[in-house]
Each structure stands twice: as C-alpha cells, then as structure tokens.
C-alpha positions in Angstrom: -75.6 21.9 108.8 -76.4 22.2 112.2 -79.8 23.7 112.0 -81.5 25.7 114.9 -83.8 27.7 113.2 -86.8 25.5 114.0 -87.9 21.8 114.7 -89.8 22.1 111.3 -86.3 21.0 109.5 -86.3 17.8 111.2 -85.5 14.9 109.1 -86.8 11.3 108.8 -84.6 8.6 110.4 -83.6 5.6 108.5 -85.9 3.6 110.7 -88.3 6.0 109.7 -87.6 5.8 106.0 -87.9 2.0 106.3 -91.7 1.9 107.2 -92.5 4.5 104.7 -91.2 2.5 102.0 -93.0 -0.6 103.2 -96.4 0.9 104.0 -99.6 -0.8 102.5 -101.5 1.7 100.7 -105.2 2.6 99.5 -107.1 5.3 98.5 -107.8 7.7 101.6 -110.8 9.5 100.1 -112.3 6.3 99.9 -111.5 5.6 103.1 -109.5 2.2 101.8 -105.9 3.5 103.0 -105.2 0.9 105.9 -102.1 2.6 107.1 -104.2 6.0 107.3 -106.9 4.3 109.2 -104.3 2.8 111.4 -102.8 6.2 112.2 -105.8 7.8 112.7 -107.1 5.3 115.3 -103.8 5.1 117.2 -103.8 8.7 117.6 -107.5 8.6 118.9 -106.8 6.1 121.3 -103.4 8.0 122.5 -105.2 11.3 123.2 -108.2 9.7 124.7 -110.7 10.8 122.0 -113.3 9.1 119.7 -111.9 9.8 116.3 -109.0 11.5 114.3 -108.3 13.0 110.9 -105.1 13.1 109.1 -104.3 16.1 107.1 -100.9 17.7 105.5 -100.5 20.5 107.7 -101.2 22.0 111.0 -102.5 25.1 109.6 -105.3 23.0 107.5 -105.9 21.2 110.7 -106.3 24.1 112.8 -108.8 25.5 110.2 -110.7 22.2 109.9 -111.2 22.2 113.6 -112.4 26.1 113.9 -114.8 25.4 110.8 -116.2 22.0 112.4 -117.0 24.2 115.6 -118.3 27.3 114.2 -120.6 28.5 111.6 -120.4 31.5 109.4 -120.5 34.9 111.6 -119.8 33.0 114.7 -116.5 34.1 116.5 -113.7 32.3 118.2 -111.8 33.7 121.3 -108.0 33.3 121.1 -104.9 34.4 122.1 -103.4 37.8 120.8 -100.3 36.1 119.4 -101.5 32.6 119.1 -100.5 30.7 115.9 -104.0 30.3 114.7 -104.6 34.0 115.0 -101.3 35.5 114.0 -99.5 33.3 111.6 -102.1 31.1 109.7 -102.8 33.7 107.1 -106.1 34.8 108.7 -107.7 31.7 107.2 -110.5 31.3 109.9 -111.9 34.8 108.5 -111.2 34.6 105.0 -112.4 30.9 104.4 -114.1 30.1 107.4 -116.1 33.6 107.7 -115.3 33.2 111.5 -114.2 36.5 113.3 -111.2 36.4 115.7 -111.6 37.9 119.1 -108.2 38.4 120.5 -107.4 38.4 124.0 -104.3 38.9 126.4 -102.1 35.9 127.0 -100.0 35.6 129.9 -96.9 35.0 130.8 -97.4 31.2 131.1 -98.8 31.1 127.4 -102.2 30.6 128.7 -104.9 33.0 127.6 -106.2 35.4 130.0 -109.6 34.1 131.4 -110.8 37.3 133.0 -110.3 38.9 129.4 -112.1 36.1 128.0 -115.2 36.3 130.4 -115.3 40.4 129.4 -115.6 39.6 125.7 -117.9 36.9 125.2 -120.9 38.1 123.6 -124.3 38.4 124.7 -127.1 36.4 123.0 -127.7 39.4 120.8 -128.3 39.9 117.0 -126.2 43.0 116.9 -123.1 40.5 117.8 -121.1 37.6 116.3 -122.1 34.6 118.4 -119.2 33.5 120.8 -118.8 30.0 120.0 -115.2 28.7 120.5 -112.4 28.9 122.9 -108.9 28.3 121.4 -105.7 27.8 123.3 -102.0 26.8 122.0 -99.7 24.8 124.0 -97.0 24.9 123.7 -96.4 28.7 123.1 -93.0 29.9 122.7 -92.1 26.8 124.0 -94.0 27.2 127.4 -95.8 24.1 128.6 -99.1 25.4 130.0 -99.9 23.6 133.2 -103.0 21.3 133.1 -104.4 23.3 136.0 -104.7 26.2 133.7 -106.1 24.4 131.0 -108.7 22.6 133.2 -109.8 26.3 134.3 -110.1 27.5 130.6 -112.5 24.2 130.2 -114.5 25.3 133.2 -114.9 28.9 131.6 -115.7 27.3 128.1 -118.2 25.0 129.9 -119.8 28.3 131.8 -120.4 30.1 128.5 -121.2 27.0 126.3 -118.1 27.3 124.0 -116.3 24.6 122.5 -112.7 24.1 123.3 -110.3 23.6 121.0 -106.2 22.9 121.3 -103.5 24.3 118.8 -101.3 21.2 120.5 -98.6 21.5 117.5 -95.9 20.8 120.2 -98.3 19.2 122.4 -95.8 16.2 123.1 -93.4 18.8 124.2 -95.8 19.8 126.9 -96.6 16.3 127.8 -93.0 15.4 128.3 -92.1 18.6 130.1 -95.0 18.3 132.7 -94.4 14.4 133.1 -97.8 13.4 132.1 -99.9 11.7 129.4 -101.0 12.8 126.3 -104.7 11.7 127.1 -104.7 13.4 130.9 -103.3 16.7 129.1 -105.9 17.1 126.1 -108.5 15.8 128.3 -110.2 19.2 128.7 -110.5 19.8 125.0 -113.4 18.8 122.4 -110.7 18.9 119.7 -106.9 19.2 119.3 -104.5 19.6 116.5 -101.1 17.7 116.8 -98.4 18.2 114.5 -96.3 15.1 113.4 -93.5 16.9 111.7 -91.8 19.2 114.1 -90.0 17.4 117.1 -91.5 14.1 116.2 -89.7 14.2 113.0 -92.2 13.3 110.7 -91.5 14.6 106.9 -95.0 15.8 106.9 -98.3 15.7 108.5 -100.8 16.7 111.3 -104.0 15.1 112.9 -107.2 16.5 114.1 -108.5 14.7 117.1 -111.8 15.0 118.8 -114.9 13.5 119.0 -117.1 11.6 116.4 -119.4 14.6 115.2 -116.6 17.0 115.2 -114.0 14.9 112.9 -117.1 13.8 110.7 -117.7 17.7 110.2 -114.1 18.1 109.9 -113.8 15.7 106.9 -116.0 17.7 104.6 -114.0 20.9 105.1 -110.7 18.9 104.7 -112.0 18.1 101.2 -113.2 21.7 100.5 -110.1 22.9 101.4 -107.8 20.5 99.0 -107.1 18.1 101.5 -108.6 14.8 100.3 -105.7 12.6 99.5 -105.0 9.3 97.7 -102.2 7.0 98.8 -101.2 8.8 101.9 -100.5 5.7 103.9 -96.6 6.4 102.9 -96.9 9.5 105.0 -99.1 8.3 107.6 -96.5 5.1 108.2 -94.2 7.8 109.2 -96.6 9.6 111.6 -97.4 6.2 113.3 -93.7 5.5 113.7 -93.4 9.1 115.2 -96.1 8.8 117.8 -94.8 5.3 118.6 -91.1 6.0 118.9 -90.3 9.9 119.4 -92.3 10.9 122.2 -90.0 10.4 125.1 -87.0 11.2 123.1 -88.3 14.9 123.2 -86.8 14.9 126.5 -83.1 14.9 124.7 -84.4 18.3 122.8 -85.1 19.8 126.2 -82.3 19.0 127.5 -80.0 20.0 124.7 -81.8 23.1 124.8 -80.9 23.8 128.5 -77.3 22.6 127.6 -77.1 25.6 125.0 -79.0 28.3 127.2 -76.4 27.3 129.7 -73.4 27.6 127.3 -74.8 30.9 125.9 -75.0 32.4 129.5 -71.0 31.9 129.8 -70.4 34.2 126.5 -69.7 37.9 127.5 -72.5 40.0 126.1 -75.3 37.2 125.3 -78.2 37.8 127.2 -80.2 34.4 127.7 -84.0 35.3 128.0 -85.0 32.1 128.9 -85.3 28.2 128.0 -88.9 26.6 127.6 -88.8 23.1 126.5 -86.6 22.6 123.2 -86.5 26.5 122.6 -83.8 28.9 124.1 -83.9 32.7 123.5 -81.1 34.8 123.6 -80.1 38.4 122.5 -76.7 38.6 120.7 -76.8 42.4 120.3 -74.0 43.4 122.9 -71.7 40.5 121.9 -72.0 41.4 118.2 -71.4 45.3 119.0 -68.5 44.5 120.8 -67.0 42.0 118.1 -65.6 43.0 114.6 -68.8 42.0 113.0 -71.2 44.5 111.4 -74.7 43.4 112.7 -76.8 40.2 113.4 -77.1 39.7 109.6 -73.0 39.4 109.5 -73.3 37.2 112.6 -75.8 34.9 111.0 -73.6 34.6 107.7 -70.4 34.0 109.9 -72.3 31.3 111.7 -73.3 30.0 108.1 -70.0 30.1 107.1 -69.2 27.3 110.4 -72.0 25.3 109.2 -74.5 26.5 111.8 -78.1 27.9 110.7 -79.7 30.5 112.6 -82.9 33.0 112.3 -81.2 36.1 113.8 -83.2 38.9 114.8 -82.9 42.1 116.0 -83.4 41.5 119.7 -84.2 38.3 120.8 -83.5 35.1 118.8 -85.1 31.7 119.2 -82.9 28.5 118.7 -84.6 25.5 118.5 -83.5 22.0 119.2 -84.9 18.9 117.8 -84.1 15.1 116.6 -81.5 16.3 114.1 -79.3 18.1 117.2 -77.0 16.2 119.5 -75.1 17.2 122.4 -72.0 17.1 120.4 -73.6 19.7 118.3 -74.5 21.7 120.8 -70.5 21.9 121.6 -70.1 22.5 117.8 -72.5 25.6 117.9 -71.0 27.2 120.8 -67.4 26.9 119.4 -68.8 28.4 116.4 -70.3 31.4 118.3 -67.1 32.2 120.1 -65.0 31.8 116.9 -67.7 34.2 114.8 -67.7 37.0 117.5 -63.9 36.9 117.4 -63.5 37.0 113.6 
C-alpha cells in the first residue's frame, strides 16, 4: 500500500532495525539503560537545552511538560485548534487539573498574541493563574517563522509565563525554514519532539528543557504509566532517526509539492495548499463529475489501487513521509485518474 493518511504510518528502515537489534539496554526506571541515556543527552544537545526525557508518545510528552510547568488550578494558553487542546483527550484538564484558555490562531499557525494579551488573568483569587503559553510548530504542516516564535517568547516573558512548544513535527519546520534545531527552539522553556512521524522511528517522543522542568516531568511520567524498562531498543531507533533522518525531510516536502502540482492538473480537484510534507485538496467536484457515489466510494476505489487516503467531505489532507518515493507519487496520480474514470 502507498499510505498517504499520515506520516505516523512510516516504517523503520532496515538500517534502523539493525541498530534496534543490537542496542545495549538496561532498566531505564533505575536510569541504567545506556541507550536511553545516550538518546536523551544527544537530543538535549541537538536542541541546545540542558536535559531530555524519552517517553512513549507525544501526548504523554506534552502532558508531562504541561504538568511540570503548571500546578492544579493553573491555566495554560493555547491555540483554539492546537493538538494539545483539541486532540489529546483533554488530558491537561482531566489529569493535570490545568484549565485551558484557547485563543485564536493566525493563518501562519501562530497563536494571536493580541488575543493572548487580552486573556492573561490578573493576579486575583477569583481566577485560574495564567502560567504557560503553548505553541505548536508545525501546524497543518505550516512552519511558523522564527520571528513569530520570538514574539511569543517576548509576550510570555512580559506576563511571567513559561513557554512550551508542541514540536511534534518541529524538524519539518527546521528544514522548511533552513535553520538549525537549536535556533528554532531557543525561545522555549520546554519542547516536545516526535520521533515516529517523518523521522521514521517506530515509537517515541522526547521532552526537552531545562534541568528543573525535566526533573519535574519525570515524576509525572512515572505517575502516567510512562516508566519503562529496557527501552534502549526503542531509543536506538530514535537516536538513529535524529542522526540520519532530519535532512531527508526535504524529500518529503519535495514529494508533497510534486503531489500538489499533479493534483492541480486534474479537472475538478482544488488544491488548497501545500505546507511542508502535507498537501490539502478538495476532491468534491471531481468526484461529483465521475461515476463514483461520494468520497467514500472514491476512497474505496483508491484502496483497490493500493493507495490509502483519509478522504473527507471538503478538504482532504495527504501526507508524504519516509515511505513515499517520487515514483509512488506518479502511481498515486495515475490511480486517482483511473478511479475518477471508473
């Protein structure tokens, strides 16, 4: 299958599987796993921070970060369709007792800092204490420019807020903006990075920050069930991903652009935008003009051509990743044309 549903479906390469099989391991809860320790030190150095913590998922990484910054009854300020607010099951509120304060998001993907200034709470016992500002980069594949991230840091400093980055795809932003990881995340007190999307690891995220934040996050990781034992088998994949698979994200961006350009040449398909490794397109008119009966039928026809899409009424997201080649893009376009004509 050529799977364009998400970059979360990426598979480890043979080279990555080799380092997994040969990784030295120990008990990470005791701090004895040398490969986990090595990954955490490498990630902290790569991002220019003091410390790091390896966790199973991005949701847990973000939640540990939020809980390390905030106490019960505090609030964090977050974009109104950001992942931590909309797609992580309300964990900050339910498990952390942290009240979310959603704010508008701009076209760039950055939160509206004017709205932030208006919602920061006064020091008054009637209100939840504003404690943390949370930004996501990328969002819908959009790489937020460094200048806007720095503006966010200035607002956070002005109101004495901590500053957290949900950087699940931050390396896509690094490549798109032609900068370094440390430069991009320099304004932030903590950063969550994902290893299992475009970087191609089978599992894992890392929370990076200063020593105090990471020490606090370790307690929450344990409480949330994230203490693990011989995790070096997974950490080895993460270390390989960080060393070998960042620069190659440019290939995914190229393939997404190649896909968007080809889709735009098909009658009835409206390409909305292409951001990093994501193309967004509306297939409605093309499907309506075909013999197919709706988007579900089109999705089924594409599956018959060995192409998986997350078809939506309206705009559909198509995501390229380490498992998608230029030749695959050509195959997808041919399958779309064939399905619409069937």
